[in-house]
C-alpha positions as CSV (number, residue, x, y, z in Angstrom):
1,X,-36.3,-22.3,-3.9
2,X,-38.5,-19.6,-2.5
3,X,-37.2,-16.0,-2.5
4,X,-38.8,-12.9,-1.0
5,X,-37.2,-9.5,-1.8
6,X,-37.6,-6.3,0.2
7,X,-36.0,-3.0,-0.7
8,X,-35.1,0.4,0.9
9,X,-33.2,2.9,-1.2
10,X,-30.1,1.1,-2.5
11,X,-30.4,-1.7,0.0
12,X,-31.9,-5.0,-0.8
13,X,-32.8,-7.9,1.5
14,X,-33.5,-11.3,0.1
15,X,-35.1,-14.1,2.2
16,X,-34.4,-17.5,0.7
17,X,-35.7,-20.9,1.6
18,X,-34.7,-24.3,0.1
19,X,-36.7,-27.4,1.1
20,X,-35.0,-30.2,2.8
21,X,-36.2,-32.6,0.1
22,X,-34.2,-30.6,-2.5
23,X,-31.1,-30.8,-0.3
24,X,-31.5,-34.5,0.1
25,X,-31.8,-34.9,-3.7
26,X,-28.6,-32.9,-4.2
27,X,-26.9,-35.0,-1.5
28,X,-27.9,-38.3,-3.3
29,X,-26.7,-36.9,-6.6
30,X,-23.4,-35.9,-5.1
31,X,-22.8,-39.2,-3.4
32,X,-23.5,-41.0,-6.7
33,X,-21.1,-38.7,-8.4
34,X,-18.4,-39.5,-5.8
35,X,-18.9,-43.3,-5.5
36,X,-17.0,-44.4,-8.6
37,X,-13.9,-42.7,-7.4
38,X,-14.2,-43.9,-3.8
39,X,-11.7,-46.5,-2.5
40,X,-12.6,-47.7,1.1
41,X,-11.2,-50.6,3.1
42,X,-13.5,-53.6,2.9
43,X,-15.1,-52.6,-0.5
44,X,-14.1,-53.0,-4.1
45,X,-13.0,-49.7,-5.7
46,X,-16.0,-47.8,-6.9
47,X,-18.4,-50.3,-5.2
48,X,-19.0,-48.6,-1.8
49,X,-22.8,-48.8,-1.1
50,X,-24.7,-45.5,-1.0
51,X,-26.0,-46.2,2.5
52,X,-22.5,-46.6,3.8
53,X,-21.3,-43.4,2.2
54,X,-24.3,-41.6,3.6
55,X,-23.7,-43.0,7.1
56,X,-20.0,-42.3,7.1
57,X,-19.7,-39.0,5.2
58,X,-23.3,-37.8,4.8
59,X,-23.0,-34.8,7.1
60,X,-19.7,-33.5,5.6
61,X,-21.0,-34.0,2.1
62,X,-24.2,-32.2,3.0
63,X,-22.0,-29.3,4.2
64,X,-20.6,-29.0,0.7
65,X,-24.1,-29.3,-0.7
66,X,-25.4,-26.5,1.5
67,X,-22.4,-24.2,0.7
68,X,-23.0,-24.7,-3.0
69,X,-26.7,-24.2,-2.7
70,X,-26.2,-20.9,-0.8
71,X,-23.9,-19.7,-3.5
72,X,-26.3,-20.8,-6.3
73,X,-29.5,-19.5,-4.8
74,X,-28.0,-16.2,-3.6
75,X,-26.6,-15.5,-7.1
76,X,-30.0,-16.5,-8.7
77,X,-31.9,-14.2,-6.3
78,X,-29.8,-11.2,-7.3
79,X,-29.9,-12.2,-11.0
80,X,-33.7,-12.5,-11.0
81,X,-34.1,-9.1,-9.5
82,X,-32.0,-7.6,-12.3
83,X,-29.7,-5.4,-10.2
84,X,-26.0,-4.9,-10.0
85,X,-24.6,-5.6,-6.5
86,X,-22.3,-3.0,-5.1
87,X,-20.4,-5.5,-3.0
88,X,-20.5,-8.9,-1.5
89,X,-23.8,-9.9,0.2
90,X,-24.0,-10.2,4.0
91,X,-25.3,-13.7,4.7
92,X,-27.4,-14.5,7.8
93,X,-28.4,-18.1,8.5
94,X,-31.9,-18.6,10.1
95,X,-32.0,-22.4,10.1
96,X,-30.5,-24.6,12.8
97,X,-27.5,-25.8,10.8
98,X,-27.2,-29.0,12.7
99,X,-30.7,-29.9,11.7
100,X,-30.1,-28.9,8.1
101,X,-26.9,-31.0,7.9
102,X,-28.7,-33.9,9.4
103,X,-31.4,-33.6,6.7
104,X,-34.2,-32.7,9.1
105,X,-34.8,-29.1,8.3
106,X,-35.2,-26.7,5.4
107,X,-32.3,-24.3,4.6
108,X,-33.4,-20.8,5.4
109,X,-31.3,-17.6,5.3
110,X,-31.5,-14.0,4.4
111,X,-28.9,-11.7,2.9
112,X,-28.4,-8.0,2.7
113,X,-26.8,-6.4,-0.4
114,X,-26.3,-2.9,-1.6
115,X,-26.9,-2.3,-5.3
116,X,-25.3,0.0,-7.7
117,X,-27.0,3.4,-8.2
118,X,-28.5,4.1,-11.6
119,X,-26.8,7.2,-13.0
120,X,-25.5,8.6,-16.3
121,X,-21.8,9.5,-16.1
122,X,-20.7,12.9,-17.5
123,X,-19.7,13.0,-21.2
124,X,-15.9,12.9,-20.8
125,X,-15.4,14.5,-24.3
126,X,-17.0,17.7,-22.9
127,X,-14.8,17.9,-19.8
128,X,-12.1,20.6,-19.5
129,X,-9.2,19.5,-17.4
130,X,-6.3,21.8,-16.3
131,X,-2.8,20.4,-16.4
132,X,0.1,22.5,-15.1
133,X,3.5,22.0,-16.7
134,X,6.9,23.4,-16.0
135,X,9.9,24.0,-18.3
136,X,13.3,22.5,-17.5
137,X,15.9,25.3,-17.2
138,X,19.6,25.2,-17.4
139,X,19.7,26.4,-13.8
140,X,17.6,23.4,-12.7
141,X,20.0,21.0,-14.5
142,X,23.0,22.8,-12.9
143,X,21.4,22.5,-9.5
144,X,20.8,18.8,-9.9
145,X,24.4,18.2,-11.1
146,X,25.6,20.1,-8.0
147,X,23.5,17.8,-5.8
148,X,25.0,14.8,-7.4
149,X,28.5,16.2,-6.9
150,X,27.8,16.8,-3.2
151,X,26.5,13.3,-2.8
152,X,29.7,12.0,-4.3
153,X,32.1,14.3,-2.4
154,X,35.5,13.0,-1.4
155,X,37.7,13.7,1.6
156,X,41.2,15.1,1.4
157,X,43.7,14.6,4.2
158,X,44.2,17.8,6.3
159,X,47.4,18.9,8.1
160,X,48.4,17.2,11.3
161,X,47.6,20.4,13.3
162,X,44.2,20.9,11.7
163,X,41.3,20.6,14.1
164,X,38.3,18.5,13.1
165,X,35.2,20.4,12.2
166,X,31.6,19.5,11.5
167,X,31.3,17.6,8.2
168,X,35.0,16.5,8.4
169,X,35.8,12.8,8.3
170,X,37.8,11.3,11.1
171,X,39.8,8.1,10.7
172,X,40.1,6.5,14.1
173,X,40.4,3.5,16.4
174,X,38.0,3.2,19.3
175,X,37.4,1.0,22.3
176,X,34.2,1.2,24.3
177,X,34.0,0.2,28.0
178,X,31.2,-0.2,30.5
179,X,32.3,0.2,34.1
180,X,35.9,-0.2,32.9
181,X,35.4,-3.4,31.0
182,X,35.3,-3.6,27.1
183,X,31.9,-4.8,25.7
184,X,31.1,-6.8,22.6
185,X,30.7,-4.7,19.4
186,X,32.2,-1.6,21.1
187,X,35.5,-1.5,19.2
188,X,36.9,-0.9,15.7
189,X,40.2,0.0,14.0
190,X,40.6,2.4,11.1
191,X,37.0,3.4,11.2
192,X,35.9,6.5,9.2
193,X,33.3,8.7,10.8
194,X,31.8,11.9,9.3
195,X,31.2,14.4,12.1
196,X,27.6,15.6,12.0
197,X,26.3,12.5,10.2
198,X,24.5,11.3,13.3
199,X,25.5,7.8,12.6
200,X,27.0,7.1,16.0
201,X,25.5,7.2,19.5
202,X,24.1,10.7,20.4
203,X,26.9,12.9,21.8
204,X,29.8,10.9,20.3
205,X,30.5,12.9,17.2
206,X,30.3,16.3,18.9
207,X,33.1,15.4,21.3
208,X,35.5,14.8,18.4
209,X,35.1,18.3,17.0
210,X,38.4,20.0,17.6
211,X,40.5,16.8,17.7
212,X,43.7,16.6,15.7
213,X,45.7,13.8,14.1
214,X,47.4,11.8,16.8
215,X,45.0,13.0,19.6
216,X,43.7,10.5,22.1
217,X,40.2,11.5,23.2
218,X,38.0,10.1,25.9
219,X,34.4,10.2,24.8
220,X,31.6,9.8,27.3
221,X,28.1,8.8,26.1
222,X,24.9,7.4,27.5
223,X,23.2,4.8,25.3
224,X,19.5,5.7,24.5
225,X,16.8,3.9,26.5
226,X,15.4,2.3,23.4
227,X,18.8,1.2,22.1
228,X,18.6,-2.0,20.0
229,X,21.2,-3.8,22.1
230,X,19.1,-4.2,25.3
231,X,22.2,-4.8,27.5
232,X,23.5,-1.4,26.6
233,X,20.2,0.6,26.7
234,X,20.4,3.5,29.2
235,X,24.0,2.6,30.2
236,X,26.9,5.1,30.4
237,X,30.0,4.2,28.4
238,X,33.5,5.6,27.8
239,X,35.2,5.3,24.5
240,X,38.9,5.5,24.2
241,X,39.5,7.1,20.7
242,X,42.8,7.4,18.8
243,X,42.6,9.8,15.9
244,X,44.7,8.8,12.9
245,X,43.6,11.3,10.3
246,X,41.3,14.3,9.8
247,X,39.9,14.7,6.3
248,X,38.1,17.7,4.8
249,X,35.1,17.2,2.5
250,X,35.8,18.3,-1.1
251,X,33.0,18.5,-3.7
252,X,34.3,17.3,-7.1
253,X,34.1,19.5,-10.2
254,X,31.3,18.5,-12.5
255,X,33.4,17.7,-15.6
256,X,34.2,14.9,-18.0
257,X,36.2,12.9,-15.4
258,X,33.4,13.2,-12.9
259,X,30.9,11.9,-15.4
260,X,33.1,9.0,-16.3
261,X,33.6,8.2,-12.6
262,X,29.8,7.7,-12.5
263,X,30.0,5.2,-15.3
264,X,28.9,7.5,-18.1
265,X,30.8,8.2,-21.3
266,X,30.7,12.0,-21.1
267,X,29.5,15.1,-19.3
268,X,26.8,15.6,-22.1
269,X,25.5,12.1,-21.3
270,X,25.3,12.9,-17.6
271,X,23.3,16.0,-18.4
272,X,21.0,14.0,-20.6
273,X,20.4,11.5,-17.9
274,X,19.7,14.3,-15.3
275,X,17.3,16.0,-17.8
276,X,15.4,12.8,-18.2
277,X,15.1,12.4,-14.5
278,X,13.8,15.9,-14.0
279,X,11.4,15.4,-16.9
280,X,10.1,12.2,-15.3
281,X,9.6,14.0,-12.0
282,X,7.9,17.0,-13.6
283,X,5.6,14.6,-15.7
284,X,4.6,12.7,-12.6
285,X,3.7,15.8,-10.7
286,X,1.9,17.2,-13.7
287,X,-0.2,14.1,-14.1
288,X,-1.0,14.0,-10.4
289,X,-2.3,17.6,-10.4
290,X,-4.3,16.9,-13.6
291,X,-5.8,13.8,-11.9
292,X,-6.7,15.9,-8.9
293,X,-8.4,18.5,-11.1
294,X,-10.1,15.7,-13.0
295,X,-11.5,14.1,-9.8
296,X,-12.7,17.5,-8.6
297,X,-14.5,18.1,-11.9
298,X,-16.1,14.6,-11.8
299,X,-17.2,15.1,-8.2
300,X,-18.8,18.5,-9.1
301,X,-20.7,16.9,-12.0
302,X,-22.2,13.9,-10.2
303,X,-24.8,13.8,-7.4
304,X,-26.6,10.5,-6.7
305,X,-27.4,8.2,-3.8
306,X,-24.6,6.0,-2.5
307,X,-24.6,2.4,-1.3
308,X,-24.6,2.8,2.5
309,X,-22.4,-0.2,3.2
310,X,-19.8,1.0,0.8
311,X,-19.7,4.4,2.4
312,X,-19.5,2.8,5.9
313,X,-16.7,0.5,4.9
314,X,-14.7,3.4,3.4
315,X,-15.3,5.6,6.4
316,X,-14.3,2.8,8.8
317,X,-11.0,2.4,6.9
318,X,-10.3,6.1,7.0
319,X,-11.2,6.4,10.7
320,X,-9.0,3.5,11.7
321,X,-6.0,5.1,9.9
322,X,-6.8,8.5,11.4
323,X,-7.1,7.2,15.0
324,X,-3.8,5.2,14.6
325,X,-2.1,8.4,13.5
326,X,-3.6,10.4,16.4
327,X,-2.6,7.7,18.9
328,X,1.0,7.8,17.5
329,X,1.0,11.6,18.0
330,X,1.0,12.3,14.3
331,X,-2.4,14.1,14.0
332,X,-2.6,16.7,11.2
333,X,-2.5,20.3,12.5
334,X,-5.9,21.1,11.1
335,X,-7.4,18.1,13.0
336,X,-6.0,19.1,16.4
337,X,-8.6,20.5,18.8
338,X,-11.6,19.1,17.0
339,X,-14.1,16.8,18.6
340,X,-14.7,13.3,17.4
341,X,-18.1,14.3,16.1
342,X,-16.5,17.1,14.0
343,X,-13.8,14.8,12.7
344,X,-16.3,12.1,11.9
345,X,-18.5,14.5,9.9
346,X,-15.5,15.8,7.9
347,X,-14.1,12.3,7.2
348,X,-17.5,10.9,6.3
349,X,-17.8,13.5,3.6
350,X,-14.4,12.4,2.3
351,X,-15.6,8.7,2.4
352,X,-18.6,9.7,0.4
353,X,-16.5,11.5,-2.2
354,X,-14.2,8.5,-2.6
355,X,-17.1,6.1,-3.0
356,X,-18.9,8.5,-5.5
357,X,-15.7,8.9,-7.6
358,X,-15.0,5.2,-7.5
359,X,-18.4,4.4,-8.9
360,X,-18.1,7.1,-11.5
361,X,-14.7,5.9,-12.7
362,X,-15.9,2.3,-12.6
363,X,-18.9,3.2,-14.8
364,X,-16.7,5.2,-17.3
365,X,-14.3,2.3,-17.4
366,X,-17.2,-0.2,-18.0
367,X,-18.6,1.8,-20.9
368,X,-15.1,2.2,-22.4
369,X,-14.5,-1.5,-22.0
370,X,-11.2,-0.9,-20.1
371,X,-9.5,-4.1,-19.0
372,X,-6.5,-5.0,-16.9
373,X,-3.9,-7.3,-18.4
374,X,-2.8,-10.1,-16.1
375,X,0.8,-9.0,-16.8
376,X,0.0,-5.6,-15.2
377,X,-1.3,-7.4,-12.1
378,X,1.8,-9.6,-11.9
379,X,4.1,-6.6,-12.2
380,X,2.3,-4.9,-9.3
381,X,2.5,-8.0,-7.2
382,X,6.2,-8.3,-7.8
383,X,6.7,-4.6,-6.9
384,X,4.7,-5.1,-3.7
385,X,6.7,-8.2,-2.8
386,X,10.0,-6.3,-3.2
387,X,8.9,-4.0,-0.4
388,X,9.5,-6.9,2.0
389,X,13.1,-8.2,1.3
390,X,13.5,-11.8,2.4
391,X,9.7,-12.4,2.5
392,X,8.9,-12.1,-1.2
393,X,7.5,-15.6,-1.5
394,X,5.3,-15.3,1.5
395,X,3.9,-12.0,0.2
396,X,3.1,-13.5,-3.2
397,X,1.4,-16.5,-1.6
398,X,-0.7,-14.2,0.6
399,X,-2.0,-12.2,-2.3
400,X,-2.6,-15.4,-4.4
401,X,-4.7,-16.9,-1.6
402,X,-6.7,-13.7,-0.8
403,X,-9.3,-12.4,-3.3
404,X,-9.7,-9.2,-1.3
405,X,-5.9,-8.5,-1.4
406,X,-5.8,-9.1,-5.1
407,X,-8.8,-6.8,-5.6
408,X,-6.9,-4.1,-3.6
409,X,-3.9,-4.7,-5.9
410,X,-6.0,-4.4,-9.1
411,X,-8.0,-1.3,-8.0
412,X,-5.3,1.4,-8.4
413,X,-4.2,-0.2,-11.7
414,X,-7.7,0.0,-13.1
415,X,-8.2,3.5,-11.7
416,X,-5.0,4.8,-13.4
417,X,-6.1,3.3,-16.7
418,X,-9.5,4.9,-16.5
419,X,-7.9,8.3,-15.6
420,X,-5.5,8.0,-18.5
421,X,-8.4,7.2,-20.8
422,X,-10.3,10.3,-19.6
423,X,-7.2,12.5,-20.0
424,X,-6.7,11.3,-23.5
425,X,-10.4,12.0,-24.4
426,X,-11.2,15.2,-22.5
427,X,-10.1,18.7,-23.4
428,X,-6.9,19.2,-21.5
429,X,-5.6,22.7,-21.1
430,X,-1.9,23.0,-20.2
431,X,-0.7,26.1,-18.3
432,X,3.0,26.8,-17.6
433,X,3.8,27.2,-13.9
434,X,7.0,27.5,-11.9
435,X,8.8,24.4,-10.7
436,X,7.9,25.3,-7.1
437,X,4.1,25.5,-7.9
438,X,4.3,22.3,-9.9
439,X,5.9,20.3,-7.1
440,X,4.0,21.9,-4.3
441,X,1.7,19.7,-2.2
442,X,-1.9,20.7,-2.9
443,X,-2.9,19.7,0.6
444,X,-0.5,22.1,2.3
């Protein structure tokens, strides 16, 4: 193997050449390795002549030899230059591959690879990180209990002359018709509808406000153009509605019976559960803000050249997400009115920050010998699969077959472990803030 290396900044280019004679020797060795296991018609098992194997399968076996040789020589080229690659090499074949596979030409290729910058990470023991915390008050617990009560409200039957109001529940029969004819799925008996819940066709619920028990109401609606049942989309329909009952919402008292109705043994236990939920919410927000301050601190303390391909790949991902949001009409307010050049400059800076912080965290993790347990990866994979009900098996198989997908699954796990390590090692100063400040979005 011959290898020529050229460099520019953090980019390296390796030009590699493997003589055809070396490939032929590898091909012969591979055929001899395979022959004892070969079983071809017309030959005794393991006794297929080398010439026959070469004639029948030489080209495909040579393909395997070339692939293995490229992997071997590219790894050796990088190893001999004593650098740490910052990503997968970009391979560019120079040879006529048909000639190489036929054994008539040398294998020649070049590859581009970015290397890791050489830098000394900040001493994490000397970092000072701000971590906001908030106290859980009785008022907060009471507010959460009230929210639970509202979510579990019941409906009491109102008088026969009582008119339905917004938030009341109406028990009814209905029959929908298109051009005077009933349509499939347009009828029900004893159906309960909460007025103002927006669970029915737009305009339906509003026309029942003011109805009383025993009323028969004709409701006219127009199905939305994008309605899921295409044969109804954009059509005008009339619903014949018979009101059986009008029920008023009633928020239950938060007492022992209420707690037991939720499956808990007492009101004190319910308060304990609510307190734990609030504590989890506060702790999550506190860690998120501490992580944000930590990343800002690390970004301020590090300034080094970045692998250009890593920056470009990160920027491309950000830009694709941004343009997709803009095309969908969900552009951020601060981005509206800016030119593409202005936006690209801003988001390239963000890409550079992400790459820089990724490298810093990776180096801190390497020095601290932080590892990811396979069980942690499996838990993350299961959690990801559960986001696609009914397709769990396909999701798991996709990740198992894709090295890039598994790497994306591992990355946040590793980052969180490094962040936790830093927060355990650095000087963390807690400051008490209000609940509103703790839960406020820092980007707002």
